Backbone as CSV, one residue per row, in Angstrom:
resi,resn,N_x,N_y,N_z,CA_x,CA_y,CA_z,C_x,C_y,C_z
1,UNK,0.751,-1.108,-0.046,0.197,-0.051,-0.200,0.954,1.348,-0.091
2,UNK,0.589,2.353,-1.003,1.403,3.139,-1.050,0.623,4.379,-0.542
3,UNK,1.440,5.417,0.673,0.423,6.448,0.943,1.229,7.707,0.695
4,UNK,0.529,8.499,0.134,1.347,9.932,-0.194,1.122,10.873,1.107
5,UNK,2.073,11.803,1.154,1.852,12.831,2.779,0.714,13.275,2.672
6,UNK,0.009,13.741,1.669,-1.355,14.240,1.730,-2.470,13.568,2.080
7,UNK,-2.510,12.135,1.854,-3.410,11.175,2.105,-3.515,10.680,3.739
8,UNK,-5.038,10.229,4.052,-5.119,9.611,5.324,-4.521,8.116,5.361
9,UNK,-4.204,8.020,6.379,-3.752,5.991,6.563,-4.738,5.707,7.213
10,UNK,-5.125,4.425,6.692,-6.144,3.664,6.855,-5.698,2.770,8.762
11,UNK,-5.947,3.498,9.777,-5.488,2.751,10.611,-5.912,1.345,10.952
12,UNK,-6.680,1.103,10.575,-7.533,-0.182,10.492,-6.557,-1.070,9.795
13,UNK,-5.953,-0.812,8.812,-5.248,-1.690,7.835,-3.610,-1.833,8.669
14,UNK,-3.442,-0.860,9.015,-2.130,-0.873,9.773,-1.874,-1.647,10.894
15,UNK,-3.349,-1.394,11.916,-3.376,-2.422,13.046,-3.729,-3.673,12.557
16,UNK,-4.181,-4.134,11.437,-4.229,-5.482,11.088,-2.897,-6.277,10.842
17,UNK,-2.043,-5.432,10.332,-0.490,-6.153,9.944,0.111,-5.901,11.324
18,UNK,-0.061,-4.710,12.303,0.900,-4.767,13.431,-0.115,-4.017,14.646
19,UNK,-0.692,-4.883,15.244,-1.476,-4.495,16.300,-0.977,-3.745,17.355
20,UNK,0.174,-3.694,17.699,0.997,-2.493,18.450,1.236,-1.335,17.745
21,UNK,0.844,-1.047,16.567,1.486,0.160,15.632,1.016,1.224,16.551
22,UNK,1.647,2.299,16.706,1.313,3.649,17.138,0.978,4.681,15.993
23,UNK,-0.118,5.011,15.752,-0.225,6.043,15.025,-0.490,7.407,15.151
24,UNK,0.211,8.140,14.529,0.181,9.553,15.010,0.145,10.268,14.176
25,UNK,-1.283,11.340,14.239,-1.499,11.919,13.114,-1.009,13.276,12.954
26,UNK,-0.387,13.601,11.729,0.384,14.720,11.539,-0.444,16.092,11.394
27,UNK,-0.496,17.104,12.048,-1.237,18.118,12.023,-1.160,18.984,10.962
28,UNK,0.424,19.169,10.510,0.687,20.015,9.329,2.029,19.352,8.298
29,UNK,2.062,19.724,6.915,3.080,19.446,6.227,4.391,19.743,6.717
30,UNK,5.421,18.565,6.667,6.653,18.789,7.157,6.770,19.624,8.517
31,UNK,6.002,18.761,9.409,5.657,18.917,10.930,7.048,19.226,11.551
32,UNK,7.971,18.057,11.501,9.168,18.091,12.122,10.028,19.058,11.938
33,UNK,10.066,19.421,10.672,11.082,20.373,10.028,10.466,22.058,10.218
34,UNK,8.977,22.103,10.539,8.690,23.253,10.600,9.065,23.913,12.207
35,UNK,8.874,25.579,12.268,9.200,25.821,13.400,7.837,26.135,14.166
36,UNK,7.004,25.635,13.786,5.612,25.633,14.444,5.401,25.045,15.632
37,UNK,6.156,24.170,15.796,6.181,23.241,17.523,7.536,23.494,18.488
38,UNK,8.155,24.459,17.890,9.442,24.791,18.925,9.990,26.256,18.662
39,UNK,10.762,26.873,19.607,11.008,27.927,19.650,11.918,28.122,18.773
40,UNK,12.393,29.485,18.223,13.460,29.671,17.086,14.588,29.890,17.869
41,UNK,15.498,29.195,17.012,17.183,29.087,17.738,17.723,30.336,17.258
42,UNK,18.215,31.033,18.051,19.212,31.858,17.717,20.268,31.843,18.352
43,UNK,21.415,32.263,17.356,22.894,32.029,17.579,23.564,33.451,17.734
44,UNK,24.002,33.759,18.393,25.087,34.972,18.648,26.240,34.698,18.421
45,UNK,26.630,35.401,17.083,28.194,35.430,17.107,28.667,36.774,16.985
46,UNK,29.727,36.982,17.926,30.436,38.386,17.805,28.969,39.514,17.826
47,UNK,28.029,39.335,18.461,27.211,40.465,18.272,26.164,40.307,17.216
48,UNK,26.389,39.227,15.959,25.503,39.139,14.733,24.765,38.026,15.234
49,UNK,23.321,38.348,15.251,22.195,37.394,15.723,21.855,36.596,14.469
50,UNK,22.297,35.130,14.510,21.986,34.179,13.214,20.632,33.594,13.522
51,UNK,19.593,33.422,12.963,18.296,32.881,13.006,17.201,34.024,13.720
52,UNK,17.701,35.017,13.835,16.559,36.277,14.064,16.161,36.902,13.151
53,UNK,15.605,37.974,13.307,14.731,38.507,12.304,15.459,39.240,11.153
54,UNK,17.243,39.620,11.537,17.793,40.009,10.089,18.122,38.716,9.432
55,UNK,18.501,39.355,7.968,18.537,37.928,6.787,20.232,38.294,7.026
56,UNK,20.636,37.158,7.298,21.995,36.965,7.235,22.767,36.168,6.048
57,UNK,23.545,36.760,5.582,24.230,36.308,4.165,25.615,35.923,4.525
58,UNK,25.928,34.425,4.175,27.068,34.085,4.100,27.799,33.940,2.875
59,UNK,28.814,34.503,2.422,29.599,34.534,1.100,30.657,34.967,1.099
60,UNK,31.446,34.598,0.049,32.784,34.666,-0.092,33.436,34.020,-1.443
61,UNK,34.681,34.304,-2.112,35.280,33.981,-3.036,35.145,32.107,-2.681
62,UNK,35.051,31.368,-3.665,34.802,29.873,-3.754,36.456,29.609,-3.721
63,UNK,37.440,29.933,-4.289,38.753,29.830,-4.306,39.619,31.090,-3.973
64,UNK,40.265,30.693,-2.854,41.242,31.763,-2.582,42.775,31.714,-3.252
65,UNK,43.260,32.706,-4.069,43.921,32.603,-4.581,45.177,33.645,-4.297
66,UNK,45.013,34.620,-3.384,46.142,35.414,-2.911,45.390,35.892,-1.474
67,UNK,46.483,36.455,-0.706,46.058,37.232,0.291,45.408,38.345,0.224
68,UNK,45.939,39.228,-1.050,45.158,40.347,-1.306,43.790,40.249,-1.956
69,UNK,43.298,39.297,-2.296,42.320,38.787,-3.088,41.344,38.765,-1.732
70,UNK,41.641,38.239,-0.949,40.678,37.898,0.405,40.540,39.348,0.846
71,UNK,41.601,40.188,1.291,41.682,41.404,1.899,40.644,42.465,1.079
72,UNK,40.928,42.168,-0.148,40.187,43.077,-0.900,38.398,42.701,-0.722
73,UNK,38.439,41.549,-1.335,36.841,41.027,-0.696,36.495,41.314,0.695
74,UNK,37.284,41.071,1.582,36.819,41.466,2.993,36.469,43.147,2.925
75,UNK,37.172,43.882,2.602,36.977,45.371,2.564,35.772,45.732,1.919
76,UNK,35.377,45.231,0.638,34.278,45.482,-0.354,33.001,44.972,0.493
77,UNK,32.906,43.972,1.019,31.895,43.370,1.683,31.317,44.115,3.146
78,UNK,32.748,44.618,4.050,32.583,45.403,4.864,32.056,46.895,4.711
79,UNK,32.289,47.193,3.478,31.978,48.576,3.087,30.391,48.383,2.573
80,UNK,29.792,47.145,2.154,28.855,46.906,1.674,27.785,46.905,3.185
81,UNK,28.253,46.546,4.110,27.478,46.559,5.230,27.604,45.305,6.363
82,UNK,28.290,44.560,5.636,28.710,43.133,6.674,29.438,43.226,8.139
83,UNK,28.673,42.551,8.749,28.989,42.528,10.243,30.021,41.444,10.773
84,UNK,30.165,40.313,10.058,30.832,39.130,10.091,31.543,38.514,9.239
85,UNK,32.699,38.488,9.490,33.805,37.820,8.521,34.504,36.772,8.881
86,UNK,34.183,35.627,8.038,34.607,34.072,8.535,36.116,34.004,7.421
87,UNK,37.125,33.809,8.620,38.198,33.721,7.584,38.800,32.096,7.551
88,UNK,38.819,31.766,6.567,39.349,30.105,6.611,40.870,30.228,5.583
89,UNK,41.764,29.312,6.385,43.016,29.268,6.064,43.126,27.524,5.463
């Protein structure tokens, strides 16, 4: 028996195969992935709140070719309003 996420499960059919089965009715699509049932997680990184109301964008060069490239990129994004820089070496 194929059951799609939008369809109801026949509890009697399930119980006929496994009488001890526990059937939990999902109240919303993607219930476990949604924020509807839990508090929002906010992580503070040096004063930048990730997960809060502000949009936080993580960006940077995909490959680093020189120190100057990283420095120039960091200066440009700071001038554009960035408040957090992650440096990977």
